[in-house]
C-alpha positions in Angstrom: 173.7 88.8 105.6 175.6 90.3 102.7 173.6 91.0 99.6 174.6 89.1 96.5 176.9 90.9 94.2 175.7 91.9 90.8 178.0 89.4 89.1 176.5 86.6 91.2 173.0 87.6 90.3 174.0 87.7 86.6 175.3 84.1 86.8 172.1 83.0 88.5 170.1 84.6 85.7 172.2 82.7 83.3 171.3 79.5 85.0 167.6 80.2 84.6 168.2 80.8 80.9 170.3 77.6 80.7 167.5 75.5 82.1 165.1 76.9 79.6 167.5 76.1 76.7 168.1 72.6 78.0 164.3 71.9 78.2 163.9 73.3 74.7 166.3 70.6 73.6 164.2 67.9 75.3 166.4 67.5 78.3 164.4 66.7 81.4 166.6 68.8 83.6 170.1 70.3 84.0 172.1 70.8 87.2 175.6 72.1 88.0 178.3 70.7 90.3 181.9 71.5 91.0 184.6 69.0 90.2 185.5 67.6 93.7 185.0 63.8 93.6 187.6 63.1 96.3 185.1 61.1 98.4 184.2 58.9 95.4 187.7 58.1 94.4 188.5 55.6 97.2 185.2 53.8 96.7 186.0 53.4 93.0 189.4 52.0 93.8 188.0 49.5 96.3 185.5 48.3 93.7 188.2 47.9 91.0 190.5 46.1 93.4 187.8 43.6 94.2 187.6 42.9 90.4 183.9 43.8 90.3 184.4 45.5 86.9 185.2 42.1 85.2 186.7 42.6 81.8 185.9 46.3 81.6 189.5 47.3 81.6 188.7 50.8 80.6 187.3 51.3 84.1 190.7 50.8 85.6 193.0 52.2 82.9 191.9 55.8 83.6 190.7 55.6 87.2 192.7 58.6 88.2 190.9 60.7 85.6 187.5 59.5 86.8 188.2 60.9 90.3 189.2 64.3 89.0 187.1 65.8 86.1 189.3 68.8 86.0 192.1 66.7 84.4 189.9 65.7 81.5 189.8 69.3 80.1 192.1 72.1 81.1 190.4 74.9 83.1 187.3 72.9 84.0 185.7 74.2 87.2 182.1 73.1 86.8 180.2 70.2 85.3 176.8 70.6 83.7 174.8 67.3 84.0 171.7 66.7 82.0 168.9 64.1 82.2 167.1 62.9 79.1 164.1 60.6 79.6 163.9 57.6 77.2 160.6 55.8 77.8 158.9 55.7 74.3 155.9 57.8 73.8 153.8 55.3 71.9 150.4 53.7 72.2 151.4 50.7 74.2 153.1 52.9 76.8 150.3 55.5 76.9 147.5 52.9 77.3 149.3 50.6 79.8 147.8 50.8 83.3 151.3 50.1 84.6 154.1 50.0 82.0 156.4 48.3 84.6 154.0 45.3 84.9 153.6 45.1 81.2 157.4 44.8 80.8 157.7 42.2 83.6 155.1 40.1 81.8 157.5 39.8 78.8 159.9 37.9 81.0 157.3 35.2 81.5 156.8 34.8 77.7 159.8 32.6 77.2 159.6 32.5 73.4 159.9 36.3 73.3 163.2 38.2 73.3 163.6 40.9 75.9 165.8 43.9 75.0 166.5 46.6 77.6 164.2 49.5 77.0 167.0 52.0 76.5 168.4 50.0 73.5 165.2 49.6 71.5 165.6 52.9 69.7 168.4 55.0 68.3 171.8 55.0 69.9 171.5 57.5 72.8 175.2 58.4 72.6 174.6 60.2 69.2 171.3 61.8 70.3 172.6 63.3 73.5 176.0 64.3 72.1 174.4 66.2 69.3 172.0 68.0 71.6 174.7 68.8 74.2 176.8 70.2 71.4 173.9 72.4 70.4 173.5 73.5 74.0 177.2 74.4 74.2 176.9 76.4 71.0 173.9 78.3 72.5 175.9 79.0 75.7 178.7 80.4 73.6 176.2 82.6 71.7 174.9 83.9 75.1 178.1 84.5 77.1 180.8 84.4 74.5 183.6 81.8 73.8 184.3 79.4 76.7 186.2 76.2 77.3 184.2 73.0 77.4 184.1 69.3 76.6 181.0 67.1 76.0 180.7 63.5 77.4 178.0 60.9 76.9 179.1 57.7 78.6 182.1 58.0 76.4 185.0 58.8 78.6 186.4 58.4 82.2 183.6 60.3 83.8 181.8 59.2 87.0 178.4 60.2 85.7 176.2 59.1 88.6 178.6 60.7 91.2 178.5 64.0 89.3 174.7 63.9 88.8 174.2 63.1 92.5 176.6 65.9 93.6 174.7 68.3 91.4 171.3 67.5 92.9 169.9 65.8 89.8 169.0 62.9 92.0 170.3 60.4 94.4 172.1 57.0 94.0 169.7 54.2 94.4 170.6 50.9 96.0 171.0 49.4 92.5 173.7 52.1 92.0 171.7 54.0 89.3 170.6 57.6 89.7 167.0 58.1 91.0 164.9 61.2 90.6 161.6 62.0 92.4 160.0 63.2 89.2 161.5 60.8 86.7 162.5 57.6 88.5 165.6 56.2 86.7 164.5 55.7 83.1 166.8 58.4 81.7 170.2 58.9 80.2 172.9 61.2 81.6 175.3 63.5 79.8 177.8 66.1 80.8 179.5 69.3 79.7 182.7 70.1 81.5 183.1 73.9 81.5 185.4 76.6 82.6 182.5 78.9 83.5 181.8 79.7 87.3 178.1 78.8 87.1 176.6 78.6 90.7 176.5 75.0 91.9 173.3 73.2 92.9 172.9 71.5 96.2 172.6 67.6 96.4 169.3 66.1 97.4 168.7 63.5 100.1 168.1 59.8 99.4 164.6 58.5 99.3 165.1 54.8 99.2 164.5 54.2 102.8 164.2 50.6 103.8 163.2 49.5 100.4 165.2 46.6 98.9 163.0 45.8 95.9 165.9 46.2 93.4 168.2 43.9 95.4 165.5 41.3 95.9 164.5 41.0 92.2 168.0 40.8 90.6 167.9 37.5 88.7 171.6 36.8 89.2 172.1 38.5 92.6 174.5 41.0 91.0 173.5 43.6 93.6 175.4 42.1 96.4 174.2 44.7 98.9 172.9 48.3 99.0 174.9 50.4 96.6 177.1 47.4 95.7 177.1 45.9 92.2 179.3 43.0 91.0 179.2 43.6 87.3 180.5 40.1 86.6 177.1 38.8 87.6 175.0 41.5 86.0 173.0 40.5 82.9 173.7 43.8 81.3 177.4 43.1 81.6 177.1 39.5 80.5 175.1 40.3 77.3 176.9 43.6 76.4 180.3 44.0 77.9 181.5 40.4 78.1 182.9 39.0 74.9 183.6 35.4 76.0 181.5 32.5 77.2 178.7 33.3 79.7 179.3 31.3 82.9 177.3 28.1 83.0 175.7 28.8 86.4 174.4 32.2 85.2 172.8 31.1 81.9 169.6 29.6 83.3 169.1 32.8 85.4 169.2 35.0 82.3 165.8 33.8 81.0 164.9 35.5 77.7 166.9 38.7 78.3 169.2 39.0 75.3 170.5 42.5 75.6 170.7 44.2 78.9 168.3 43.9 81.9 165.7 46.3 83.4 164.6 44.2 86.3 166.0 46.4 89.1 164.4 49.4 87.5 161.1 47.7 86.9 160.9 46.8 90.6 161.7 50.3 91.8 158.6 52.1 93.2 160.1 55.5 92.0 159.7 54.5 88.4 156.0 54.9 88.5 157.0 58.5 88.0 159.2 57.8 85.0 158.5 60.3 82.2 157.6 59.5 78.6 160.3 60.8 76.2 159.6 63.6 73.7 162.4 62.4 71.5 161.2 60.3 68.5 164.7 58.7 68.2 163.9 56.5 71.3 160.8 54.9 69.8 161.4 51.1 69.3 162.8 49.9 66.0 162.3 46.6 64.2 159.6 45.6 66.8 162.3 45.2 69.5 159.6 45.9 72.1 157.8 42.7 71.0 159.8 40.2 69.0 160.4 36.5 69.3 163.7 34.8 69.8 163.2 32.9 66.6 162.7 36.1 64.6 166.0 37.5 65.8 167.8 34.2 65.4 166.8 34.1 61.8 168.7 37.3 61.1 171.9 37.0 59.0 175.0 39.0 59.9 174.0 41.4 57.1 170.5 41.7 58.6 172.0 42.4 62.0 174.3 45.1 60.7 171.7 46.9 58.6 168.8 46.7 61.1 170.9 47.8 64.0 172.4 50.7 62.0 172.5 53.6 64.5 171.6 51.3 67.4 173.7 50.7 70.5 173.2 47.0 69.9 175.3 47.0 66.8 178.5 47.5 68.9 178.4 44.1 70.5 178.7 42.4 67.1 176.8 39.5 65.5 178.7 36.8 67.4 177.8 38.1 70.9 174.2 38.7 69.6 173.9 35.1 68.6 175.5 33.9 71.8 172.9 35.8 73.8 170.0 34.5 71.7 171.3 30.9 72.0 171.1 31.3 75.8 167.6 32.7 75.6 166.5 29.9 73.3 168.0 27.3 75.7 166.0 28.8 78.5 162.9 28.8 76.3 163.4 25.0 75.9 163.5 24.7 79.7 160.4 26.7 80.2 157.0 25.2 81.1 155.4 28.4 79.8 156.6 27.8 76.2 154.4 25.6 74.0 155.7 22.3 72.6 155.2 23.6 69.1 157.4 26.6 69.8 160.0 24.4 71.5 160.1 22.2 68.4 160.7 25.3 66.2 163.4 26.6 68.5 165.2 23.2 68.6 165.1 22.9 64.8 166.4 26.5 64.3 169.3 25.8 66.7 170.1 22.5 64.9 170.4 24.3 61.5 173.1 26.6 62.8 175.4 23.9 64.1 177.6 23.8 61.0 177.8 27.5 60.5 178.3 28.9 64.0 181.6 30.2 65.4 183.1 28.2 68.3 181.8 30.7 70.9 178.2 30.6 69.5 178.4 26.8 69.0 179.3 26.2 72.6 176.2 28.2 73.8 174.1 26.6 71.0 175.0 23.1 72.2 174.2 24.1 75.8 170.8 25.3 74.6 170.0 22.1 72.9 170.7 20.1 76.1 168.0 22.1 77.9 165.3 20.2 76.0 165.5 17.6 78.8 165.6 20.4 81.4 169.0 19.3 82.5 171.6 22.0 83.0 175.1 20.9 82.1 
């Protein structure tokens, strides 16, 4: 066996330093991959051709770039992929015997609004981007000027494929990345670089015969292992879709008004999910425990000001009200909601009939029809 050259050893030492710097910036881990995604390209094209991306036209517009990261920044030969955990480090999370069960119970409290955990705090795009930029600056201070480009769910990058290729985890059957030490409750970010860092090896899958994520999906959006039809996904319906939510899917959404965590809550690996050390991810405006009525009472000015710096702000007030109307309609259908709360919800919906946009009004009228538990 040939001994490693001094230059190879130097780069390996740089990787050790890089991981220390990444952890100092509150990244859970950092791994390195090359840019070869040739095996993933055909799968992406098949998914797009089937129309599973719905109205997310940006997925198809730059598909050729997604399959080849080297085209996104001249000279790119490596991709640094980071993980940043986002479970809030607060008293409710620290004292819960099982935080997943605690979150699942919120789905049974029909008068409560359920917001996906990642969206309850500050916009992760800004948090990760700023820290990745800091990491890039530190790399430049260490090795000298180099070419790079930072991405945080903001460009045509196949994040999970790159993370899987780098050994940061494996793709779960729900299509999200899973990590043995952190489950799936984390964000991903990338730095495309022209530096020949040694690549990390992929890890094997550890899902086995488990189908918990598939079985629990409220809308059956996970059509099979590693297959997601975004058009049925509650995250897509409440965030990406700008039009009417299909009638047949509304009752299945329950009180989920922004995103959905069900497949992650059911995953056994998330018992290892890590609490975040980043204060930005602590819940704002009681989004971890807030009623549908409270959120419905917000004016557009309230929505814009209270969601300043939040990922929720991007969907706009109209989509926010649309989602809430569906949640309130489902509350009116629920046997778990008191008659008093149903009366308050019905009155609140009635008061908005004259001031709602056509899109919101259509969902509002549907909601009011649920008083008799008849879906129309």
